[in-house]
C-alpha positions in Angstrom: 123.2 117.7 134.3 124.9 114.8 132.8 123.3 112.7 129.4 121.7 109.8 132.1 119.8 112.2 134.4 118.6 114.0 131.3 117.5 110.7 129.5 115.5 109.8 133.1 113.8 113.0 133.2 112.8 112.7 128.9 111.4 109.4 129.9 109.6 110.4 133.0 108.2 113.2 131.0 107.0 111.3 128.4 105.5 108.6 130.4 103.4 111.4 132.3 102.1 113.3 129.2 100.9 109.8 127.8 99.3 108.9 131.3 97.4 112.2 131.1 96.4 111.5 127.6 95.2 108.0 128.4 92.9 109.5 131.7 91.5 112.8 129.6 90.7 109.8 126.7 88.7 107.7 129.5 87.0 111.4 130.4 85.9 111.7 127.0 84.6 108.0 126.6 83.1 107.6 129.8 79.5 107.2 128.8 80.3 104.6 126.6 83.8 102.6 127.8 82.6 99.5 129.5 79.2 100.0 129.2 76.8 96.8 127.8 74.6 98.8 125.6 74.2 100.4 122.1 74.0 104.4 121.5 70.9 104.8 119.6 72.1 107.2 117.3 72.8 107.9 113.7 73.9 105.3 111.6 74.0 103.1 115.2 72.6 99.7 113.9 74.8 100.0 110.6 77.9 100.0 112.3 77.0 97.3 114.9 75.5 95.4 111.8 79.1 95.5 110.1 80.9 94.4 112.8 78.5 91.3 113.7 78.9 90.7 109.9 82.6 90.4 110.3 82.1 88.2 113.6 80.3 86.1 111.3 82.0 86.0 108.4 85.1 84.9 110.8 83.1 82.4 112.5 82.6 80.8 109.1 86.3 80.4 108.5 86.5 83.0 105.6 90.5 83.7 104.9 89.0 87.4 103.9 85.9 88.0 106.5 83.9 89.4 103.4 80.5 87.6 103.6 77.9 87.4 106.5 76.4 83.6 106.4 73.1 84.8 107.1 73.0 87.4 104.6 69.1 87.3 104.5 68.5 88.5 108.1 71.5 90.5 108.5 73.7 93.3 106.7 74.8 90.5 104.1 78.1 92.2 103.3 81.0 93.6 105.8 82.5 95.9 103.5 80.9 99.1 101.9 81.7 102.5 100.2 82.2 104.3 103.4 83.8 102.0 105.8 87.0 99.8 105.3 87.1 96.6 107.2 90.0 97.5 109.7 88.6 98.6 113.0 85.6 95.1 112.6 89.2 93.5 113.0 89.9 94.8 116.0 86.2 94.4 117.4 86.4 91.1 116.1 89.0 90.3 118.4 87.6 91.8 121.4 84.5 90.3 120.6 86.4 86.4 121.1 86.9 87.8 124.9 84.2 89.9 125.7 81.4 87.8 123.9 79.7 91.2 124.0 79.3 93.4 120.7 78.1 96.4 122.4 81.3 96.2 124.9 84.0 95.3 122.2 82.6 98.3 120.1 83.0 100.6 122.8 86.2 99.6 123.8 87.7 99.3 120.7 86.2 103.2 120.5 87.9 104.4 123.5 91.5 102.7 122.2 90.7 104.4 118.9 90.2 108.0 121.2 93.4 107.0 123.0 95.2 106.9 119.9 94.6 109.9 118.1 95.9 111.5 121.6 98.8 109.3 121.0 99.5 110.0 117.4 99.0 114.0 117.7 101.8 113.8 120.8 104.4 112.2 119.1 103.5 114.1 115.9 103.5 117.6 117.3 106.5 116.8 119.7 108.6 115.9 117.3 108.0 119.1 114.4 108.8 121.2 117.5 110.9 119.6 119.9 108.7 120.5 123.1 106.4 117.4 124.3 104.5 120.7 125.9 103.2 121.6 122.8 102.7 117.9 121.8 100.6 117.2 124.9 98.3 120.7 124.2 98.0 119.6 120.8 97.0 116.1 121.8 94.3 117.8 124.6 92.9 119.9 121.9 92.2 116.8 119.5 91.0 114.8 122.0 88.3 116.6 123.5 87.4 118.2 119.8 84.1 117.9 118.3 85.5 116.2 115.6 86.1 113.2 117.8 82.6 113.5 120.0 80.8 113.9 116.9 82.5 110.5 116.3 81.9 109.4 119.4 78.6 110.4 120.3 76.5 111.4 117.2 77.7 108.5 114.7 79.3 105.6 116.7 81.4 106.2 114.3 84.6 103.6 115.4 85.9 103.8 111.6 86.1 107.5 111.2 87.7 107.7 115.0 90.6 105.5 113.3 90.5 107.4 110.2 91.6 110.4 112.9 94.1 108.4 114.1 95.7 107.2 110.5 95.3 110.8 109.0 97.6 112.3 111.9 100.1 109.1 111.3 100.1 110.3 107.6 101.0 114.0 109.1 103.5 112.4 110.8 105.3 110.6 108.1 104.9 113.2 105.7 106.6 115.7 108.0 109.5 113.2 108.4 109.9 112.5 104.4 110.0 116.6 103.9 112.4 116.9 106.9 114.8 114.5 104.6 115.5 112.4 108.3 115.2 108.8 108.3 113.0 108.8 105.2 112.0 105.0 105.5 110.3 105.7 108.7 108.8 108.5 106.8 107.7 106.2 104.3 105.9 103.6 106.4 104.3 105.7 108.8 102.5 107.4 105.7 101.7 103.9 103.8 100.5 103.0 107.0 98.2 106.4 107.5 97.0 106.1 103.8 96.2 102.1 104.0 94.6 102.8 107.8 92.3 105.7 106.7 91.3 104.0 103.3 90.6 101.0 105.4 88.5 103.2 108.1 86.8 105.9 106.4 86.9 106.5 103.0 85.8 110.2 103.6 88.4 110.9 105.9 90.7 109.4 103.4 89.0 111.6 100.3 89.0 114.9 102.6 92.3 114.3 103.9 94.0 113.8 100.7 92.9 116.9 99.2 94.6 118.6 102.2 97.9 116.7 102.1 97.7 117.8 98.2 97.7 121.3 99.3 100.4 120.6 101.9 102.7 118.8 99.1 102.3 121.8 96.4 103.1 124.4 99.2 106.6 122.6 99.5 106.8 121.7 96.4 110.6 121.6 96.8 111.1 119.4 98.5 108.4 117.1 97.3 110.5 117.1 94.4 113.3 116.3 95.9 111.8 113.8 97.9 109.4 112.2 95.0 111.1 108.9 95.1 109.8 108.1 98.7 106.3 109.3 97.6 106.5 106.6 94.8 107.4 104.0 97.6 104.7 105.2 99.9 101.8 104.9 96.9 103.4 101.4 96.0 103.1 100.5 99.7 99.7 102.0 100.3 98.4 100.3 97.4 99.8 96.8 98.3 99.0 96.6 102.1 95.2 97.7 100.7 95.4 95.7 97.8 93.2 92.7 99.4 90.4 95.3 99.8 90.8 97.4 96.8 90.8 94.9 94.0 87.5 92.8 95.4 85.5 96.5 96.0 86.8 97.2 92.4 85.4 93.5 90.9 82.1 94.0 93.0 81.6 97.5 91.1 82.9 96.0 87.8 79.9 93.5 88.2 77.3 96.3 88.3 74.6 94.3 90.0 74.5 96.0 93.4 72.4 99.0 94.4 75.3 100.7 95.6 76.9 101.8 92.2 73.5 101.7 90.8 72.7 105.2 89.4 68.9 105.2 89.7 69.5 104.1 93.8 72.0 106.4 94.3 70.3 109.3 92.6 67.7 109.3 95.7 70.5 108.8 98.8 72.6 111.3 99.4 76.0 109.7 98.2 75.9 110.5 94.8 73.7 113.2 95.3 74.8 117.0 94.7 71.7 118.0 94.9 71.8 117.5 98.6 75.1 118.5 99.1 73.8 122.4 97.8 70.6 121.9 100.1 72.9 121.2 102.6 75.4 124.0 102.5 75.8 127.4 104.9 75.5 130.5 105.2 78.9 132.8 105.9 76.8 134.5 108.6 75.7 130.8 110.5 79.8 129.7 109.7 81.4 132.6 111.2 78.7 133.0 114.4 77.4 130.2 114.9 74.9 130.1 118.0 76.7 126.9 119.6 80.1 125.8 120.1 80.9 122.8 118.0 83.4 122.1 115.2 82.3 124.7 113.2 83.8 126.9 115.4 87.3 125.4 114.6 87.8 127.4 111.0 86.8 130.6 112.9 89.6 130.1 115.5 92.0 129.4 113.1 90.8 132.1 110.6 91.5 134.3 113.3 94.6 133.4 115.3 96.5 133.3 111.9 95.3 136.7 110.9 96.6 138.3 114.3 99.9 136.1 114.1 100.4 137.0 110.7 100.0 140.6 111.4 102.6 140.3 114.4 105.5 138.5 112.5 104.8 140.5 109.3 105.5 143.6 111.2 108.6 142.1 112.6 112.0 143.6 111.0 115.7 143.2 111.2 117.9 140.0 111.7 115.1 137.3 111.7 113.8 138.4 108.5 114.4 134.7 107.3 113.2 133.2 110.5 109.9 135.4 110.3 109.7 134.9 106.8 109.4 130.8 107.7 107.2 130.9 110.6 104.5 133.5 107.9 104.6 130.5 105.6 103.3 128.2 108.4 101.0 130.5 109.0 99.5 131.1 105.6 98.9 127.6 104.9 96.9 126.9 107.9 95.1 130.9 107.4 94.6 128.8 103.7 92.8 125.9 105.5 90.7 127.5 107.2 89.6 129.5 104.4 89.1 126.8 102.1 86.8 124.9 104.5 84.2 128.3 104.6 84.8 128.3 101.2 83.8 124.4 100.2 81.1 124.7 102.6 79.6 127.9 101.4 77.2 128.7 98.8 80.0 129.9 96.7 80.3 126.0 95.4 77.7 124.4 93.6 78.4 120.8 93.9 76.6 119.7 90.8 79.4 121.4 88.5 82.2 119.7 91.3 84.2 116.0 90.1 81.4 113.6 91.3 83.9 111.8 93.3 83.3 114.6 95.6 79.7 113.8 96.1 80.5 111.1 98.2 81.2 113.4 101.0 77.1 113.4 101.6 77.0 117.2 103.4 79.5 119.9 103.2 79.8 119.9 106.9 81.7 117.0 107.0 84.6 118.5 106.0 84.4 120.4 109.2 83.8 117.1 111.1 86.9 115.3 109.7 89.7 117.9 109.2 89.2 121.0 110.8 89.6 119.3 114.6 92.9 118.0 113.1 94.3 121.2 111.5 93.1 123.3 114.3 95.0 121.2 117.0 98.1 121.2 114.9 98.0 124.9 113.9 97.6 125.4 118.4 100.8 122.7 118.8 102.8 124.3 116.3 102.4 128.2 117.7 101.9 127.4 121.3 106.2 126.9 121.7 106.8 129.6 119.8 104.2 131.9 122.0 105.1 130.5 125.3 109.4 130.2 125.1 110.0 133.0 127.0 107.7 132.2 129.9 108.8 131.1 133.0 108.6 127.5 134.0 106.0 128.4 136.4 104.1 130.1 134.1 104.6 127.7 131.3 102.9 125.1 134.0 100.0 127.3 134.9 99.6 127.5 131.1 99.1 123.9 130.5 96.7 123.7 133.2 94.9 126.8 132.4 94.3 125.0 128.9 93.7 121.5 130.6 90.7 122.7 132.2 89.5 125.2 129.3 89.9 121.8 127.1 88.4 119.3 129.5 85.4 121.5 130.8 84.3 122.4 126.8 84.2 118.8 125.9 82.3 118.0 129.2 79.8 120.3 129.0 79.5 119.3 125.4 78.6 115.8 126.8 76.9 116.8 129.4 74.5 119.8 128.6 70.9 118.5 128.7 70.0 119.9 125.5 73.4 118.5 123.5 72.6 115.8 121.1 75.6 113.1 122.4 73.7 113.1 126.3 70.4 112.7 124.9 71.6 109.8 122.8 73.2 108.1 125.3 70.0 108.3 127.4 68.4 105.8 124.7 71.3 103.2 125.4 69.8 99.9 124.6 71.0 96.0 123.8 71.3 93.9 120.8 71.1 90.5 120.1 71.9 87.9 117.6 69.8 88.9 115.0 70.8 92.5 114.9 68.1 93.3 117.2 68.0 96.5 119.1 65.8 96.5 121.8 64.0 93.3 120.6 63.2 95.8 117.4 64.4 95.3 114.2 66.6 98.5 113.3 67.9 97.3 109.5 68.5 101.1 108.1 72.1 100.2 108.0 72.1 98.0 105.4 69.7 100.6 103.4 69.9 98.0 100.6 73.3 99.3 99.5 74.9 96.2 99.0 72.3 94.1 98.0 71.7 93.1 94.2 69.3 95.5 92.3 67.3 92.6 90.8 66.0 91.5 94.2 62.5 91.8 94.3 62.1 93.7 90.6 60.6 91.0 89.0 57.2 93.4 88.4 58.2 96.9 89.6 61.3 99.2 88.4 63.8 100.0 91.3 62.4 103.9 90.9 59.0 103.0 91.2 59.8 101.4 94.6 61.7 104.3 95.9 59.4 106.0 94.6 56.6 103.6 96.7 58.7 103.9 99.6 59.0 107.2 99.4 63.2 107.2 100.1 65.3 104.4 100.3 66.3 104.7 104.2 63.6 102.3 104.5 63.7 100.3 101.7 65.3 97.8 102.9 63.0 96.5 106.0 60.1 97.1 103.9 60.9 96.0 100.3 64.1 94.0 100.5 64.1 91.9 103.4 60.9 90.5 103.0 61.2 89.3 99.6 64.8 88.1 100.7 62.2 86.5 103.1 60.0 84.9 100.7 63.0 83.8 98.7 64.4 82.0 101.3 61.2 80.0 102.0 61.4 79.0 98.2 64.4 77.2 98.8 66.5 75.9 96.3 65.2 76.5 92.6 65.2 74.6 89.2 65.4 78.0 86.6 64.4 76.1 83.6 61.5 74.6 85.4 60.9 77.7 87.4 59.9 75.4 90.0 61.1 73.7 93.5 64.6 71.6 92.0 64.4 68.1 93.2 67.3 67.5 95.5 68.2 65.0 98.3 70.8 64.6 101.3 70.7 68.7 102.1 73.3 69.6 104.5 74.7 72.9 105.4 78.0 73.8 107.0 79.6 76.4 109.3 82.6 76.2 107.2 82.5 78.9 104.2 79.0 78.7 104.1 79.3 75.3 102.7 76.1 73.3 101.4 75.6 70.4 99.4 73.3 68.3 98.0 72.7 65.2 95.5 70.7 65.5 92.4 69.4 62.3 89.7 70.6 62.6 86.1 67.2 62.3 85.5 66.3 65.3 87.0 67.9 67.1 84.2 68.6 70.3 85.9 70.4 72.6 84.2 70.4 76.1 86.4 70.4 75.5 90.1 69.4 78.7 92.0 70.4 78.9 95.8 68.5 80.9 98.3 72.1 82.7 98.8 72.6 86.5 98.1 75.9 86.1 95.0 79.4 87.6 95.9 82.2 87.1 93.8 84.1 84.0 95.6 80.9 81.2 95.7 82.3 78.2 93.9 81.1 75.2 93.3 81.7 71.7 92.2 80.5 68.1 91.5 81.5 64.8 92.7 80.6 61.5 91.0 81.6 57.9 90.6 85.2 59.7 92.8 85.9 62.7 90.0 85.7 66.2 90.6 84.8 68.7 88.6 84.3 72.2 89.0 81.1 74.0 87.6 80.1 77.6 86.9 78.5 80.0 89.8 77.2 82.9 88.8 74.6 85.6 89.5 71.1 84.6 88.7 68.8 87.1 86.8 67.1 87.3 90.6 70.9 88.4 92.2 71.1 85.1 93.9 73.9 82.0 93.4 73.1 80.2 90.5 74.8 77.1 89.4 75.4 75.9 85.9 75.3 72.1 85.4 76.6 70.6 82.2 74.3 67.8 80.6 73.5 64.6 82.4 75.2 66.2 85.5 74.6 63.9 88.4 76.1 63.0 92.3 76.3 65.0 95.1 76.9 69.1 93.8 79.0 71.1 97.1 78.6 75.1 97.0 81.2 77.1 99.1 82.5 80.7 99.4 85.8 81.3 98.6 88.1 83.6 97.2 87.6 84.9 94.2 90.5 85.9 91.4 90.7 89.3 92.5 90.8 88.5 96.7 93.5 86.2 95.7 94.9 88.6 93.8 94.9 91.0 96.3 95.5 88.9 99.6 99.3 87.8 98.0 100.2 91.4 96.8 99.1 92.4 100.4 101.2 89.8 102.1 104.3 91.1 99.6 103.8 94.1 100.7 104.2 93.4 104.4 107.2 91.1 103.4 109.0 94.2 102.1 108.3 96.4 104.6 109.6 93.9 107.0 112.5 93.8 105.6 112.8 97.5 105.2 113.2 97.9 108.8 114.8 95.3 109.7 117.9 96.3 107.6 116.7 99.9 108.7 117.3 98.9 112.3 120.4 96.5 111.3 122.1 100.0 109.5 122.0 102.0 112.6 123.4 99.6 115.0 126.1 99.1 112.9 126.8 103.0 112.7 127.1 102.8 116.4 
């Protein structure tokens, strides 16, 4: 068989497997793809509000879409502790075409599932040099509960893209460890790390733990290649800088509920007692009543033990090769075992580092890692287990695995008592004010990115939370009514504690811009706008053709406060621009992108020159 014929067969195989991945992804997403409706599921309004906030921020002509100009009505800030902004950019781009938020989110979710399958196919094909193994691994991944739970239970498009970037990270990591095309591996791992962080911070956190385990297991190769991992860290930080630096800036202000210990003490984000209450017994994990993501560690442990016994029993000339296989199996055995340990009663989360409390509940480790580790494990062992089979048996095995994986996923979606199908039957529509089926479902905001001081003049935050029994509906029951009340009060003179005397008030759809005139005789020193304060608000005064920048800060109530020098008169203009942290982060990100483009160009030029 000549080289040209072999190349044609390879291209045909690739196209065929990718087409199958594309079609299976459609089957998996059949209840959401092209649907003009909303799955009324856990956090649905939260995810839709973030997407809509990003769209509104872009429509407000913000260079970095951070602030929803309708903050008192909607989510307010399109970033948060869990979900970075990357997937919402894709949704916003598609929204420009479809003009429908539900269709945009559903299509982007489908694309996320397909990309997960494609990334797993390329990764395992590279590691095993077997496209069949890559396809099997891809198939198991896109039909896994790790995908289904984010697609039908959480409407978690951020989590789906984080899974894609997690696989991309593993791909890049392996290329670096293999010493083959190191800069390709650097770019893939850097993009994977950046993508996880800007899609879903929990996936990033959990995968980081497992990647550290992988590096420790391959410590010799890691230290030999350490300079490349330093490059990865710098590139990942650079790509994420426009998000990380403003987020750190917001945190350091210490005025928002999301970083308030009283708020977090009641909510799950930083509450280790809730983590402890949601642990599992070994019996419930080893023998689950239903097939779900908790089965993956079981299968991983079982298969690992069987293969360990098989390979440890082998003697003779293949000892070195056997040892390599055993070491690979051991690490997956440890992955499966560690998943059980972290989710079991053995772990007291009150004694764990507080950064890990963000996980919320231990089963998230199963949701976001088990599907990947199981699929990778099967993909890596598939080729070894089937290499002596005839082509007909090999083809039969592929067909059987396709039927099993697709069948289980469809059963999970179709079963009448299954949560996925039940949620889809509650599909509804969403309007421009985030109302779902005509009702406000603003559990999404949970008040987390609103200033703690909003509405807390007469009662402490703890008292308000106690009064509302929990923080989930605090936004609807307490914060939003206070925001509406404040909006009705208009512009306030903080010195006189009354409405400010202003003239010619105008608003603009350009970076939340407002302008108004004041007279010198009014004597206003501090004026509060009915807008929630976020870093980036700026203001200036124009009088007799001269422009003077004004100081803007958060008022005691958490709103935009403009400080006016004595005797200020003329036009006051306020708008939402780039804070110093946002500007610095954006510059670093652009420089990083430029460096990566140059590296890719030099790599291709070097390859062509050698050829």
